[in-house]
N, C-alpha and C positions, 0 to 999 in steps of 0.2 A: 439656317437651322437654329442658330442661337436665338434669333428673334422669335421663332416659333416656340422654342422651349420656354422663353420668358412669358410669352402670351398664354401658353397652356398653364404655366405656374400661377399666373394671375387669376385665370379662370377657376382653377382648383381652389385657390385661396378664397375667392369670392363664394364658391359653393360651400366651403367649410365654414365660413363666417355666417352664411345664411342658415345652414342646418344646425350648427351649434351643439345640439344634444346628440350624444352617441347612445344608441339604444342597445340593450343587451338581449340575450335569449330569454331571460326572465321577463323582460318587458313584453316581448312578443307572446310568450306563453300566457301571460295575464291578459293582454289586450286583444288577442285575436281568437277566432274560432278555428283552431287547428284541427288536425285529423282525430285527435282524442277528445274533442269537444263538440264538433259539428254534427256528430252522428246521432245525437239524442236531444230531446227537448224536455227540460225539467217541468213537471206538471204541479208538484206539491212538495213542500218541505214540512217535516215534523221535527221540532226542536225540543229536547229535554235538557234543560240548562240548570246546573247545580252550582251556583256561586258559593265560594267560601269567603265570607266577609272579613274574616280575620287574616287569612293567608293571601288574600287578593288573587285567588286562583279559581279555576273551574275544575270541579272534581266529578269524575264518573258521569260525564255529559255525553250526549249522542245526538246525531242528526240523521234523519232518514230522507232520502230523495226518492220520489216516485217519478218515473220518467217514461217517455215513449220513444221508440226507436224510429229514426228517420232514414237510416241506411245501416246495413250490417257492419259491425266493427266489434272488437273485443277488448280494447283498451280504453280506459276512462280517466280523464284528468280530474283530480280533486284538489281544490285550492284550500290551503290552511297554512297561515303564516306562522313561522317559528317565533317563539320557542314552544308553541303548543305541540303536543305529541299525539299522533294517531296510535291508538291501541290495537284496533281491529277494524276490518271491513267485511261485512256480510252482504251476500247477494241473493236475490230471489226473483223468480218470475211472478208477476202479479196480474190480476185482472181488474178492470175498472167497471163498476156497476153502480148506477145511480149516484155518480159523483164520488164514490168511495173506492179505495184500492185495497185489495185483499190478496194474501199469499196464495199462489197456485201450487208451488212446491216448497218444500222445507228450505229455509235459509241455509246457506253454506258459506263458510269462511273462505275468502279469496286472498290471494297474495298481492302485495303492492311493494313499490319501491319509492322511497322518499327522495325528492330532488329539490332541496331548498324549501321554497314555500308551496310546493305542490307535491302530490303523490300520484303515481301512475299505477292503477289497479288493473289486474288481468282477469277478465271474465271468461270462464272456460266454456260458456254456452253461447253459441252463435245464434243470435235472435234475428228475426226477419222484420222488415219494415212494418210498422204498425203495432208491434208487440209492446207490452208494458213490462217494466222491471223496476225493482227497488234495490237500493243499496243503503246500508246502515253503517255509519262511521262512529265508532266509539273513540273518545279523545279526552285529554285532560291537560293540565298545565297552567302556567301563569301567562295570560295574554298580555300583550303590550299595554302599558299604562299610558294614558293620554298625557302629553306634555303641555299642550296649549289648546284644549278642545274649544270649539269643534274643528279648528284649522289643522292642528297637529294632534290627531285623535287616537282613540283606543278606549280601553276601559277607564272609567272615572270612579275612583274609590274615595269619596269624601265623607264628612260628617256634618250634620247641621249644627246650629248653635247650642243645641241641647246634648250634643255628643252622640246622637244616634246616626247609624249608617245612612248614607245617601249615595246611591250607586246608579250609574247608567253607562251608556256607550255612545260615542260619536265616531263614525268611521267613513264618511263620504270621502272619496278620493283614495284614502288608505285602503278601503275595501272591507267588506263584511268578513272576509276570510281572516281578518285579524282576530276574530273571536269565535267563529264557527265554520265548519267545513261546508263549502258551497261551490257552485259554478259561478265564480266571481266575475261576471261580466254583465253589463246592463242589458244586452240584447236578448238574454234569456231570463225572463221573469217567470216565476211559478204561476202558470195560468189559473190553477185552482186554489191558489192562496197558500197560507201557512197556518200551522197549528203550533202554538208555543206552550210548553209546560215549563213554568218558571218556579224554582224553589221558593217557598214562603218562609217567613221568619216571624216569630212572636213579636207583636207590637209594631210590625211594619207591613206595608202594602207592597205586593209584587204586581207590577202593571206592565202590559205590553200593548201591541197594536191590536186593532179590531175590537171585538167584544168579548167580555168574559162569558164563560159557558153558562153561568148563572147571573142574571141581572139583579140589580138592587144593592142597597147600602151594605157594605161588608162582604158581599158575595165574592169579591175578587181575591179574597184570601186563599181561594182554591188554586190560584196561580195558573189557570188554564185559559188561554186566549185563542180565538179563531179569527183569521183574516180570510174572507171569502174571495177577495179580488186579487188580481195579479199585483205584485208588489216588488219594488227594487230590493235587492239583497241588503243594501246599506241602510234601508229604512226600517228593517226589523230590529227592534231594540228592547232591552229591559229597562224598567225604572223601579228601583227599590228604595223605600224611605218611609218616614213617618208622615204619611199623606192624609189629608182630609179630603173627602170626596163629596161633590154635589152635582146635580144634573138638571137639565131642562129639555123640553121638547120644542124644536123650532119648526114652524110651518114653512117649508121650503117649496121649491118648484116641483119636487118629486114626492111631496107629502111630508110626513113627519120625519124629521132628522133628529136623532138622539145625540145630544151633546153632553159629554162628561168632562168635569173639571177636577184636576188634582193639584193640590198645593200643599206645601209643608205646613204642619200644624201651626208653626210659629208665624207663618205668613198668610194664613187663610183669610184674614179680614181684608188685607190689602188686595189679595188675589180676587176676592169676590167683587170688589169694586172695579179693578182693572179689566177683568175678564168679561165685563158687560160689553166690551167692544167686539167680542167674538160674533154675536148675531149681526151686528152692524157690518162686520167684514163679510159674512156670508151673504147678506142681502146685496151688497155692492158687487161682489164677484159673481153671484148667480145672475145678476143683470148683465154684466159684461161678458162672462164666459159660459153661461149656461149652468145647469144643475150641478151642485157639488157631486163629484164623481164616485163617491163611496158611501151612499146612503145605507147599503146593506151592512157596512162595517161601522157606521156611526162616525162621530168626530170627537176627539179628545184634545184638550189643552192641558199639558202636563208640565209642572214646574220642574226644571232640570238643573243639574249642577254645572251647566255651561250656558253660553249665551242663547243658543237656539239652533234648531234643525228642522227640516221638513219631514220628519218621520211620519209616514203615511198613516192617517187616522189617529195619530198620537203625537201631535206637534210638540216639540221640545221648546219650552219657554224659560228664558233666564234673563229677561230684560229689566229686572229689579222693579217691576210694577211702575214704570215711568213711561211717559210718552217720548217719542223720538227714539233714537238709537242710544241706549244708556243715558237718556236725558239730553242728547244732542240732536240737532237737525242736520243730517248729512248734506242736505241740499243748500243750506244757508238761506233758504227763502222764507223761513218762518212757518211754512205749511207742514213741515215734517214734525213739528211739535204738537200738532193737533190730534195725533193718533199714535198708537204704539207700533213702532217699526217691526218688531218681531212677530206680533200677532198678525199684522198685515202681510209682511213679506213671506214669512215661512208658511203661512196658510195659503198664500197665492200659489205656492208650489204644488198644492194638491191638484191644481189644474195643469200646470206646466212643470213637469219633473215626475210627478206621481201618476197622473192620468196619461199624459203624453210624455214618453221617456225617450231620450236619445239612445240609439243602439251603441254608439261609441262615445266615450267621454270627450273626444275631440270636438263633438258637437254640443257641448254643454251650454252654449249660448241659447239653445232652445229652452233650457230650463231657466237660466238666469236672466236672459234678455227680456223675455216676456214677463217674468216675475218682477224684475226691476220696473218694468212699465206698469205692472199692476199697482204699484205705489202711486203712480201718476193718475191712473184710472180711479183708484179709491179716492184720491184727493178731489178729482173732478166730480165724482158721484155726490159727494157731500158739500163741496165748497165751490164748484163751478169750474168752467173751462179756463178762465184766466188764471185762477189759482193753480190749476194743473200744469199749464204752460210754464208758469214761474217755477214750479217744483221741478219739472223736467229740465229746464235750462240750468237751474242750480245744481242738479245732480251731475251735470257734465264736468264739474270741477274735479271729480275723482278720476277722470279718464287719463290714461298715461300714454297710449299709443306706443307701447314698448315692443309689441310683436303682434302678429295676426291673432284674431279672436279664435279661429279654428286651429286646433292643434294637429299633430300628426296622427294618422289613423293606424289602428291595429297594434299600438304599443302602450296603451293605457296612459295617454298624455293629454292633459287639458291644454287649451290655448291660454291666451292672455286673460288676466283678471278683468280686462275691459269687456268680457262677456256680460258683465252687469250693466254699467252705465252707458257704455258706448253702444252695445247691442240694443239697450232700451231706447237710446236716442235714435238709432236707426229705425226702430219700430215707430217712434214718434214721427220721423221723416215720412215713412211709408204711409202712415195714416193721413198726414196732411197733404201728401202728394195725391192721394185718392180724392180728396176734397168731398168726401161723402161719409159722414160719421156713422150713419145707419148701415152702410155697406161694410165699413170697418168692423163694427160690432158684430155683424152677421158672420164675418170671417172668423173672428175669435170664437164665437159660439160654434161655428161649423168645424173649426179645428178640433175642438173638444168632443164634438159629436162624431165626426168622421174618423178620428184617430183614437176613439174611446178605448182606454185600457190597452194601448198599443205602444210598441217601441218603434222609433222612426229614424230616418236619416235627415240631414239638413236639406238634401235635395227634395225630399217629399214636402217639407214645410215651405221651402222657397217656391216650388212649382205650384203648390196649392194656393198660396197668396197671389201669385201672378195670374193664375187662371181665374180665380174667383173675382179679382179686382178688375180684370181686363187690361191691366197694365203690366208690361214686361219689366219686372224689378230685378232681373237676373244680374244686371251690371251694378245695381245698387247693393245687392247682397255681396257681390264680388268686392266692391270698393270697401265696404265697412267690415266685412268678416275676414277677408283674405289679404288685405293690405293694411299698412299703417298710414296711408295717405288720407288726408282729409280733403274731400272735394272742395274746390274754391270757386266761388262765383266772382268773376272779374267783370267790372263794369266801368263805364265812363259816361259823363253827361255833358252834352253840348248845350250850354245855357241859352245860346243865341237861337239855335234851331229847335230847342226843347226835345232833343232826341237822346234816348238812353240806349247805349250799346252794351251788350252783355254776352258772356260765354263761360263755359266750364273749363277749369284748368286743374292740374294735379290729379288727374283721373285715369282710371283704367279705360282702355279703348272702348268706345261705344257708350260711355256713361252719359246720361242726359236725364236726370231726375226732374220730373215736373215740379214746379213751385206754384203754390196758391197762397196768397196772403192779402190782407187788407192794408191799404195805405191811403191816408187822407180821405177816408170815407169811400174809397173805391176798391173793388176787388181786382187783383192783378193775377194773371196767369202767365207763367213762363213755361211754355209747353215744348216737348221734344220736337225736333225738326229732322226727321229721317236719321236720328241718332248720329249726327255728324258733329264734330267739335268745331263749329263755325260760329261766327258772331251773328247776333240777331238784333234788330232795331225795334224799339217801340216809342211812340209819341207820349211824352209825359210832362205835364205842367207842374209848376210850384214844387220843384224837387229839392229835398233836403237829404243829402247823402247819408248823414249819421242816422237820422230817423228811419230812412229807408232800410238801411242795413239792420237796424235793431228789430224792425218788424219781421224781417226774414229769419233772424236768429231766434225769435220766440218759438218758431215752429220747426226749424231745421237745424241740424248739427252740421254746419258747413262753414268754410272760411269765406271771408269777404275781402276782396282787393279793389280799391278804387284806383283806376288807371288815369 
C-alpha cells in the first residue's frame, strides 16, 4: 500500500509539472463559448469613440452589437476590462434588410451585473432562432495604458517630436475588451463588419480600419470609417496624430486595390521612400497566397507609436523606416536586411490571421507559423530559392522548444512563442516533403480561397494540407505542434559496402516524414515505409557525412545523429 501511495504521488507530481498553469473562472469565461455566449452570433459592431487626449480617457463612448439568435436564451455576456465603467445597456429587436439593421421596437434599458471584466445582462424578451436583436452599451473611463506595446498592450498616449498627440491601441492577446465592450473571442467575428465613429481634433487626423465614408485628401477628418469584411476584434483600432496622407492604385489580381499611406508630418519623406515596398509585398503575396483578401476595404499602411501589428486593412508600422527588424536581420543570413520586416510580416497576416483566423488562440500557430514562413516566401520571390533556404535555416536560431506550440483550449491561452519560427520551419519541412512546389503553392492559395473570411481550428488546416498533398502529415503536426521533441534522423555508413542505414528517433509513434534533397548532383528520397520506426538501407557512393547532413538541414528542421 505504501508503494502504491508513492507511485500515485509521483504520477500526480508529473501531471502537476506538466500542466503548470492553473486556470481561473475568468480564464474560462474569456476563452470559451459558455451558455451566455454561444446562443447568438455577432453580425456587426458600431463604435462611437470619444478619446480625451488630455485625461487619457474615453468619455461618453458607446458600442452597439447587431446579433442573430442561434438558440433561445436571455442572458448575454459582455466583455469590458476594468477600470472601464459600463453606464447603461439598451436592448431592441431589429430587422435586417439589404445589409442594414433597423429597430423593430423601441430600445429599452436592461439590467446587468458586473463581474470583474465581464457583465451579464438580462434580456426580458425571449427570442426565437433566426431573430435579430441589438444591444447598445454606453461606457466611459480610463482604459489600461500600454506598458510595452505591442507585447504588453493597451492605449498608447504619446506625442510626436513637435509635441502633438500621437495615439493608438495595441491589444492582441490582451483583448479588444481592454478598450471597448465586445464579445471578446476570436471565433465570433462580426460577419457584416464594423462602423467606427472616431472623434476628430483640430490639426490632427483620426484614422481607423477600412475606408473613410468620403474618399480623398482631407476627407478623413469626418472620422467615420467602414469595414465591410469580417474582422478580428483586436484588429479594430484608432490612430490619431499629425498625419500626412497619400495614396495609389495597385493593379492586383482582383482589379484595382486602393492603397492609402499615413505617416507623421515629420517623417513623411522617409515614409514615402520606405513604403514603396508595399506594392512589392502585395505582388509577392498575391503570387503565393492568392488575391489580397480585403479589396472592398482597401489597404492602409499607418505609422504607429509602437513597432507594428496586423490591424486589418490598416497595418500598424513602427519600424523606423529601416530594412530588417529595427535594422537587424533576425535570421543572421543577410537576406533579412534586403526588405522591411514589419511591412512584410505584418502584411502577411492579412492572409493568415485576418483572412484565416483561428477560433481559439491556442491555435495561433495558424497565424504566426504561416506568416513567419511568408518572410521566406517573400525572400524566394525576389532573391531565389537558395536565399530563401538560407533565411529559413537562419530563422531557426530563435526557437526555444520550451513548451508545445499549441496551448490549452477554452481558457484564452496561447502556446509557446515557437509558434513563429518553429511552426514556420515545420511548414518548410512539409513543403520539401511534398517535393512539388506548384502543389505547395496551390495549397496556400487554396487555404485562402476555401477558408476565405472564416475562423478555423488547427484540425481543419492540418486535414486540408494532408488531403490536398496526398501525404498524411498528421504525425508531423503532432511532432512539431504538440511536443518539444525534435525528430532526429540517425544514420550510419558502411564505407566498405557503401551502404547507408537510417531511421527516425525521438519521435511520436508513427512519425515518418518523407525527405527529398539533392546530394552530389543526385536527388535522394527517404520515403515512409508503412510508418514503422525501423531501419532502412540505401546504396550510396562517395559519402561525406558532414556535407550529407548539411544538405538535409537546408530544407528540414530535424536533428542529425551519426551512429
